[in-house]
C-alpha positions as semicolon CSV with decimal commas, in nm:
position;residue;x (nm);y (nm);z (nm)
1;M;2,009;0,842;6,455
2;P;2,163;0,512;6,338
3;F;1,814;0,378;6,276
4;N;1,738;0,663;6,037
5;I;2,064;0,594;5,860
6;L;1,974;0,225;5,832
7;G;1,636;0,316;5,688
8;N;1,790;0,550;5,434
9;G;2,042;0,285;5,332
10;L;1,769;0,025;5,297
11;T;1,557;0,245;5,070
12;G;1,868;0,322;4,867
13;L;1,938;-0,050;4,823
14;Q;1,578;-0,118;4,721
15;A;1,565;0,174;4,476
16;S;1,897;0,080;4,321
17;Q;1,779;-0,280;4,283
18;Q;1,458;-0,171;4,109
19;A;1,648;0,066;3,882
20;L;1,890;-0,214;3,791
21;N;1,592;-0,436;3,711
22;V;1,465;-0,170;3,467
23;V;1,809;-0,143;3,307
24;S;1,830;-0,522;3,265
25;Q;1,478;-0,519;3,114
26;N;1,588;-0,259;2,860
27;I;1,901;-0,453;2,766
28;A;1,710;-0,781;2,737
29;N;1,460;-0,620;2,496
30;A;1,707;-0,413;2,295
31;T;1,615;-0,604;1,978
32;T;1,249;-0,674;2,060
33;P;1,023;-0,519;1,790
34;G;0,800;-0,247;1,932
35;Y;0,971;-0,230;2,271
36;V;0,991;0,118;2,423
37;R;1,272;0,173;2,671
38;Q;1,183;0,245;3,033
39;R;1,332;0,446;3,315
40;A;1,288;0,427;3,690
41;I;1,165;0,752;3,845
42;L;1,346;0,819;4,174
43;E;1,220;1,063;4,438
44;S;1,351;1,149;4,785
45;Q;1,138;1,075;5,091
46;Q;1,106;1,289;5,399
47;T;0,851;1,364;5,666
48;S;0,683;1,700;5,712
49;P;0,869;1,942;5,941
50;G;0,774;1,897;6,308
51;T;0,878;2,016;6,655
52;N;1,190;1,855;6,793
53;V;1,293;1,909;7,158
54;Y;1,652;1,947;7,058
55;T;1,649;2,151;6,742
56;G;1,303;2,296;6,703
57;N;1,137;2,253;6,365
58;S;1,295;1,981;6,153
59;A;1,214;1,711;5,896
60;Q;1,306;1,346;5,914
61;F;1,479;1,223;5,597
62;M;1,348;0,880;5,491
63;G;1,572;0,797;5,194
64;V;1,465;0,738;4,833
65;Q;1,186;0,552;4,655
66;V;1,093;0,446;4,300
67;T;0,764;0,625;4,229
68;G;0,709;0,477;3,883
69;I;0,853;0,320;3,570
70;E;0,833;0,567;3,282
71;R;0,813;0,478;2,912
72;I;1,039;0,708;2,714
73;S;0,833;0,799;2,409
74;S;0,722;1,105;2,213
75;A;0,365;1,120;2,088
76;F;0,468;1,386;1,834
77;K;0,751;1,180;1,687
78;Q;0,535;0,868;1,676
79;A;0,258;1,058;1,495
80;A;0,511;1,184;1,239
81;L;0,633;0,827;1,183
82;N;0,276;0,698;1,148
83;S;0,200;0,961;0,885
84;A;0,517;0,880;0,691
85;V;0,452;0,505;0,702
86;G;0,091;0,554;0,590
87;K;0,201;0,750;0,283
88;Q;0,472;0,496;0,201
89;E;0,230;0,203;0,219
90;A;-0,024;0,386;0,001
91;L;0,235;0,456;-0,271
92;E;0,360;0,097;-0,274
93;A;0,006;-0,045;-0,284
94;Q;-0,088;0,179;-0,577
95;A;0,231;0,103;-0,771
96;A;0,203;-0,277;-0,744
97;P;-0,101;-0,333;-0,973
98;L;0,024;-0,079;-1,226
99;D;0,358;-0,257;-1,235
100;N;0,175;-0,587;-1,292
101;V;-0,022;-0,439;-1,584
102;Q;0,295;-0,289;-1,731
103;G;0,438;-0,640;-1,734
104;L;0,133;-0,765;-1,927
105;L;0,177;-0,500;-2,196
106;Q;0,531;-0,609;-2,290
107;E;0,596;-0,267;-2,443
108;P;0,811;-0,174;-2,617
109;G;0,885;-0,505;-2,785
110;T;0,808;-0,739;-3,071
111;T;0,544;-0,930;-2,876
112;G;0,332;-0,633;-2,763
113;L;0,003;-0,509;-2,903
114;Q;0,164;-0,215;-3,082
115;S;0,376;-0,455;-3,288
116;A;0,074;-0,677;-3,356
117;I;-0,128;-0,380;-3,487
118;T;0,158;-0,272;-3,713
119;Q;0,203;-0,625;-3,851
120;F;-0,172;-0,651;-3,912
121;Y;-0,176;-0,340;-4,129
122;Q;0,144;-0,448;-4,303
123;G;-0,038;-0,769;-4,394
124;W;-0,303;-0,566;-4,573
125;S;-0,034;-0,373;-4,762
126;T;0,129;-0,698;-4,874
127;L;-0,208;-0,831;-4,991
128;G;-0,286;-0,506;-5,171
129;N;0,042;-0,517;-5,362
130;N;-0,012;-0,884;-5,457
131;P;-0,391;-0,932;-5,452
132;T;-0,433;-1,228;-5,683
133;A;-0,276;-1,566;-5,743
134;G;-0,378;-1,607;-6,107
135;T;-0,689;-1,762;-6,260
136;A;-0,864;-2,093;-6,216
137;N;-1,139;-2,209;-6,451
138;G;-1,138;-1,864;-6,607
139;A;-1,188;-1,688;-6,270
140;T;-0,935;-1,475;-6,090
141;T;-0,833;-1,616;-5,752
142;I;-0,718;-1,418;-5,448
143;N;-0,369;-1,450;-5,305
144;G;-0,470;-1,704;-5,040
145;A;-0,141;-1,700;-4,852
146;A;-0,137;-1,322;-4,810
147;A;-0,510;-1,318;-4,729
148;G;-0,461;-1,588;-4,466
149;V;-0,187;-1,381;-4,305
150;V;-0,425;-1,082;-4,282
151;I;-0,695;-1,289;-4,113
152;Q;-0,445;-1,456;-3,880
153;R;-0,288;-1,124;-3,780
154;G;-0,630;-0,971;-3,726
155;A;-0,710;-1,260;-3,494
156;T;-0,380;-1,198;-3,313
157;V;-0,472;-0,834;-3,254
158;A;-0,813;-0,937;-3,120
159;A;-0,661;-1,209;-2,902
160;Q;-0,404;-0,972;-2,752
161;L;-0,669;-0,715;-2,673
162;N;-0,883;-0,990;-2,518
163;S;-0,587;-1,105;-2,309
164;L;-0,488;-0,755;-2,195
165;S;-0,843;-0,669;-2,097
166;Q;-0,885;-0,996;-1,910
167;G;-0,549;-0,936;-1,740
168;V;-0,663;-0,594;-1,618
169;A;-0,993;-0,746;-1,500
170;E;-0,806;-1,021;-1,317
171;E;-0,580;-0,763;-1,153
172;F;-0,895;-0,580;-1,041
173;R;-1,030;-0,898;-0,881
174;N;-0,695;-0,964;-0,714
175;Q;-0,683;-0,613;-0,570
176;Y;-1,042;-0,643;-0,448
177;T;-0,944;-0,963;-0,268
178;N;-0,640;-0,778;-0,134
179;L;-0,871;-0,507;0,002
180;E;-1,085;-0,769;0,175
181;G;-0,771;-0,911;0,335
182;I;-0,670;-0,565;0,453
183;V;-1,013;-0,519;0,613
184;D;-0,983;-0,853;0,794
185;Q;-0,645;-0,750;0,935
186;V;-0,780;-0,410;1,041
187;N;-1,075;-0,564;1,224
188;T;-0,847;-0,808;1,405
189;A;-0,610;-0,529;1,510
190;A;-0,901;-0,304;1,613
191;Q;-1,039;-0,574;1,844
192;K;-0,691;-0,616;1,991
193;V;-0,660;-0,241;2,054
194;A;-1,000;-0,229;2,224
195;G;-0,907;-0,522;2,449
196;L;-0,575;-0,363;2,540
197;N;-0,750;-0,032;2,604
198;Q;-0,963;-0,203;2,863
199;S;-0,667;-0,373;3,032
200;I;-0,463;-0,052;3,032
201;M;-0,745;0,158;3,174
202;Q;-0,806;-0,096;3,450
203;G;-0,435;-0,129;3,523
204;Q;-0,378;0,245;3,548
205;A;-0,681;0,285;3,773
206;G;-0,540;0,014;4,000
207;G;-0,186;0,151;3,999
208;T;-0,043;-0,144;3,803
209;N;0,253;-0,109;3,566
210;V;0,101;-0,132;3,217
211;N;0,410;-0,054;3,006
212;A;0,417;-0,399;2,842
213;L;0,050;-0,357;2,748
214;L;0,124;-0,014;2,602
215;D;0,397;-0,168;2,385
216;K;0,154;-0,430;2,257
217;R;-0,110;-0,167;2,184
218;D;0,141;0,047;1,995
219;Q;0,224;-0,250;1,772
220;A;-0,145;-0,310;1,698
221;L;-0,190;0,061;1,626
222;T;0,108;0,052;1,390
223;D;-0,061;-0,230;1,198
224;I;-0,380;-0,025;1,161
225;V;-0,184;0,282;1,050
226;R;0,011;0,077;0,797
227;L;-0,312;-0,061;0,654
228;T;-0,536;0,247;0,664
229;G;-0,330;0,555;0,747
230;A;-0,542;0,597;1,061
231;T;-0,492;0,872;1,318
232;V;-0,460;0,794;1,690
233;T;-0,584;1,017;1,971
234;N;-0,503;0,956;2,340
235;L;-0,799;0,961;2,577
236;N;-0,786;1,090;2,935
237;N;-0,861;0,749;3,085
238;G;-0,559;0,579;2,927
239;G;-0,739;0,447;2,622
240;V;-0,700;0,563;2,262
241;Q;-0,935;0,654;1,979
242;V;-0,854;0,537;1,628
243;S;-1,009;0,714;1,328
244;V;-0,988;0,660;0,953
245;S;-1,053;0,980;0,754
246;G;-1,251;1,112;1,048
247;V;-1,464;0,799;1,094
248;T;-1,415;0,633;1,433
249;L;-1,289;0,275;1,420
250;V;-1,201;0,229;1,789
251;S;-1,291;0,443;2,088
252;G;-1,193;0,299;2,423
253;V;-1,345;-0,048;2,434
254;A;-1,594;0,015;2,150
255;V;-1,515;-0,109;1,799
256;N;-1,693;-0,028;1,472
257;T;-1,643;-0,308;1,219
258;M;-1,485;-0,223;0,884
259;S;-1,618;-0,384;0,564
260;V;-1,576;-0,365;0,185
261;G;-1,857;-0,226;-0,028
262;G;-1,909;-0,194;-0,401
263;A;-1,864;-0,423;-0,700
264;N;-1,592;-0,687;-0,715
265;T;-1,574;-0,690;-1,097
266;I;-1,432;-0,418;-1,318
267;G;-1,738;-0,418;-1,542
268;E;-1,963;-0,311;-1,255
269;A;-1,717;-0,077;-1,087
270;A;-1,826;0,232;-1,282
271;D;-2,179;0,216;-1,138
272;N;-2,085;0,067;-0,801
273;P;-1,724;0,156;-0,715
274;P;-1,546;-0,036;-0,439
275;S;-1,538;0,140;-0,103
276;L;-1,454;0,100;0,265
277;L;-1,727;0,118;0,527
278;I;-1,684;0,161;0,901
279;G;-2,018;0,056;1,036
280;T;-2,248;0,217;0,781
281;V;-2,031;0,523;0,713
282;Q;-1,797;0,536;0,415
283;A;-1,433;0,598;0,500
284;R;-1,193;0,749;0,247
285;P;-0,841;0,675;0,373
286;S;-0,570;0,911;0,255
287;G;-0,289;0,676;0,356
288;G;-0,207;0,314;0,418
289;Q;-0,239;0,014;0,189
290;A;-0,615;0,061;0,166
291;A;-0,573;0,405;0,006
292;G;-0,338;0,271;-0,262
293;V;-0,558;-0,029;-0,339
294;L;-0,872;0,188;-0,360
295;S;-0,690;0,424;-0,597
296;A;-0,611;0,128;-0,823
297;L;-0,965;-0,010;-0,802
298;N;-1,151;0,317;-0,851
299;T;-0,921;0,503;-1,089
300;D;-0,618;0,333;-1,240
301;L;-0,750;-0,009;-1,344
302;P;-1,092;0,110;-1,472
303;R;-0,917;0,379;-1,678
304;L;-0,687;0,120;-1,834
305;S;-0,980;-0,108;-1,910
306;D;-1,174;0,177;-2,072
307;T;-0,870;0,274;-2,278
308;L;-0,829;-0,081;-2,408
309;D;-1,198;-0,080;-2,504
310;T;-1,144;0,249;-2,689
311;V;-0,848;0,100;-2,874
312;A;-1,041;-0,216;-2,969
313;N;-1,348;-0,026;-3,085
314;G;-1,130;0,221;-3,275
315;I;-0,949;-0,057;-3,464
316;R;-1,280;-0,227;-3,536
317;D;-1,451;0,089;-3,663
318;A;-1,157;0,215;-3,870
319;V;-1,099;-0,120;-4,043
320;N;-1,470;-0,185;-4,098
321;A;-1,522;0,168;-4,234
322;V;-1,257;0,118;-4,505
323;H;-1,334;-0,250;-4,564
324;S;-1,700;-0,178;-4,629
325;T;-1,612;0,059;-4,916
326;G;-1,445;-0,222;-5,113
327;Y;-1,547;-0,536;-5,298
328;T;-1,452;-0,899;-5,287
329;L;-1,324;-1,072;-5,599
330;D;-1,675;-1,185;-5,689
331;G;-1,803;-0,827;-5,671
332;T;-1,975;-0,853;-5,332
333;P;-1,958;-0,529;-5,127
334;G;-1,732;-0,563;-4,827
335;G;-1,882;-0,640;-4,490
336;D;-1,736;-0,606;-4,145
337;F;-1,391;-0,749;-4,087
338;F;-1,408;-0,714;-3,709
339;G;-1,704;-0,771;-3,481
340;G;-1,778;-0,754;-3,110
341;E;-1,771;-0,478;-2,851
342;G;-1,476;-0,368;-2,643
343;A;-1,140;-0,532;-2,590
344;Q;-1,280;-0,855;-2,447
345;G;-1,543;-0,886;-2,722
346;L;-1,334;-0,805;-3,031
347;T;-1,334;-1,086;-3,292
348;V;-1,253;-1,139;-3,660
349;V;-1,579;-1,208;-3,848
350;A;-1,422;-1,246;-4,193
351;G;-1,378;-1,622;-4,204
352;S;-1,214;-1,675;-4,543
353;A;-0,998;-1,505;-4,805
354;E;-1,298;-1,472;-5,036
355;E;-1,469;-1,242;-4,784
356;L;-1,191;-0,985;-4,795
357;A;-1,289;-0,667;-4,981
358;I;-0,952;-0,595;-5,139
359;S;-1,072;-0,403;-5,446
360;R;-1,215;-0,052;-5,482
361;T;-1,412;-0,156;-5,790
362;A;-1,653;-0,441;-5,847
363;A;-1,574;-0,738;-6,070
364;P;-1,470;-0,797;-6,340
365;S;-1,213;-0,524;-6,266
366;V;-0,983;-0,649;-5,990
367;D;-0,722;-0,457;-5,796
368;G;-0,583;-0,444;-5,444
369;S;-0,635;-0,074;-5,387
370;N;-0,878;-0,119;-5,097
371;A;-0,634;-0,353;-4,925
372;V;-0,366;-0,086;-4,971
373;R;-0,598;0,168;-4,809
374;L;-0,647;-0,069;-4,517
375;G;-0,271;-0,103;-4,490
376;N;-0,240;0,276;-4,479
377;L;-0,437;0,275;-4,153
378;V;-0,101;0,205;-3,990
379;R;-0,055;0,580;-4,013
380;P;-0,243;0,759;-3,733
381;T;-0,363;1,033;-3,969
382;E;-0,529;0,777;-4,199
383;A;-0,686;0,592;-3,903
384;S;-0,814;0,920;-3,759
385;Q;-0,966;1,016;-4,094
386;A;-1,141;0,678;-4,118
387;L;-1,290;0,743;-3,774
388;G;-1,424;1,084;-3,868
389;G;-1,151;1,277;-3,689
390;A;-1,136;1,076;-3,367
391;E;-0,792;0,991;-3,231
392;A;-0,626;0,694;-3,397
393;P;-0,643;0,377;-3,182
394;Q;-0,269;0,317;-3,207
395;S;-0,212;0,669;-3,075
396;V;-0,455;0,607;-2,789
397;Y;-0,272;0,287;-2,702
398;S;0,073;0,446;-2,730
399;R;-0,032;0,728;-2,499
400;M;-0,172;0,474;-2,249
401;V;0,157;0,282;-2,245
402;T;0,350;0,605;-2,194
403;Q;0,118;0,718;-1,916
404;I;0,153;0,387;-1,731
405;G;0,530;0,400;-1,760
406;T;0,539;0,761;-1,645
407;Q;0,301;0,691;-1,356
408;V;0,495;0,386;-1,239
409;Q;0,823;0,575;-1,261
410;G;0,671;0,867;-1,071
411;L;0,541;0,636;-0,799
412;E;0,877;0,462;-0,770
413;T;1,049;0,800;-0,736
414;A;0,797;0,903;-0,472
415;I;0,848;0,572;-0,290
416;D;1,224;0,624;-0,284
417;A;1,177;0,974;-0,146
418;Q;0,922;0,853;0,110
419;N;1,159;0,578;0,221
420;G;1,397;0,854;0,322
421;V;1,121;1,033;0,513
422;V;1,028;0,710;0,693
423;A;1,391;0,638;0,778
424;T;1,433;0,987;0,924
425;A;1,110;0,959;1,125
426;Q;1,205;0,610;1,245
427;S;1,548;0,734;1,350
428;A;1,384;1,014;1,551
429;V;1,156;0,763;1,728
430;D;1,444;0,522;1,792
431;S;1,659;0,799;1,937
432;E;1,376;0,872;2,181
433;S;1,233;0,527;2,249
434;G;1,494;0,279;2,136
435;V;1,739;0,109;2,368
436;D;2,095;0,248;2,357
437;I;2,318;-0,027;2,496
438;N;2,597;0,218;2,584
439;E;2,357;0,434;2,781
440;E;2,209;0,134;2,960
441;L;2,554;0,002;3,055
442;T;2,639;0,344;3,193
443;N;2,318;0,340;3,398
444;M;2,398;-0,011;3,516
445;I;2,735;0,104;3,651
446;L;2,569;0,406;3,810
447;F;2,310;0,201;3,997
448;Q;2,566;-0,065;4,090
449;R;2,775;0,207;4,252
450;S;2,463;0,339;4,422
451;F;2,387;-0,008;4,554
452;Q;2,743;-0,042;4,685
453;A;2,734;0,303;4,846
454;N;2,411;0,227;5,026
455;S;2,561;-0,100;5,147
456;R;2,847;0,098;5,295
457;V;2,597;0,330;5,466
458;I;2,428;0,032;5,627
459;S;2,767;-0,105;5,732
460;A;2,859;0,229;5,887
461;A;2,526;0,246;6,073
462;D;2,582;-0,109;6,194
463;E;2,925;-0,015;6,329
464;M;2,774;0,285;6,509
465;L;2,508;0,065;6,667
466;Q;2,769;-0,186;6,775
467;A;2,970;0,092;6,933
468;L;2,666;0,228;7,117
469;I;2,571;-0,116;7,243
470;G;2,927;-0,169;7,362
471;M;2,918;0,160;7,550
472;V;2,598;0,056;7,726
């Protein structure tokens, strides 16, 4: 009898010691990123009932044992957090390039394109109201100062459109490079997950505690989710499968490499849009940074570039249409004022004041009526009429600026709302998996008392043995 008591006390001491070790591990890692709290699983031990000469059928009680160390985590709560984080990262990645372009526009303001267009047309009005500077050698001379202002302001409009278009193209290249960096990070994390899968599967098969490996794998999975919005599925053998929009990235120890496809310049993106490939299959992530960057590359930035081209070509065509109906001071019919194609190609081809067709009638009659008409293009209705009914370029540009501002504001509002969703989901995970110091201190006291109680049991058994030996 005393020997059974000694055995029970010994198992109690050992179990309490192991449980205290788990508590100390939790406390030590309370601030460790990605750490999931653990709990010792205690079970009683006893033999199967057998025949006893004194009492008949009975069971021998053998104390307590630690049958495992459990990670306290919820797959459902973690999946909800992953989904929330993926959406948050996508919104932030999409907003960033639009915010950068909005900074390039400098609208509203005196240095933006809208102001430059208005000043350009005002220059024509000034020239039209004061077209000449008198006569020289019997010939009427143009108002050189006012004409020079028109040419200079036209060059400013062209230069700003060039700069804006190049800025959008540069943002496209930057985001493409960003996407390549995302893919590199995903491939690194995927290889890490596959390696950990192998170690975890081997450890579980051999009965080894793999909780630390599971923590490391969860961190690598979080990185992949943050980058691609991937979904994670647990496999029966202890491994996981990682998929991006239904395309398998990792399955057990097998990894399919992710790569970037498509054009890396905005000019080629329409015919060969950027894409993500897993192996040879295209993946279309709905979350993560990759989703936001792809949205910018395939939709937002090309649309802005096309709109700037529409604005540039509209200004060119409207001005040239009116300019070509007039005459220069020497009676020459007006030619093109602007040349080139698109925002990056727009240039001023009128190189001197004498090439400006400011008059509606040929020499010797001189007036500035055609320059006044060009100045009237500042009004969207006049510009639309000059373009045969197409939308005025300044209206196209104004709508683009408004759309960018509205889109950025909408994304920022969505980000703020999603931050709240992420915080709620993170709180739910932390309440399940995070270390609560108060709870751990309570457990520490509990297992300390258990250790002390089992020590007393052993002491009592020892006293009984001493008494028995003394009696013998």
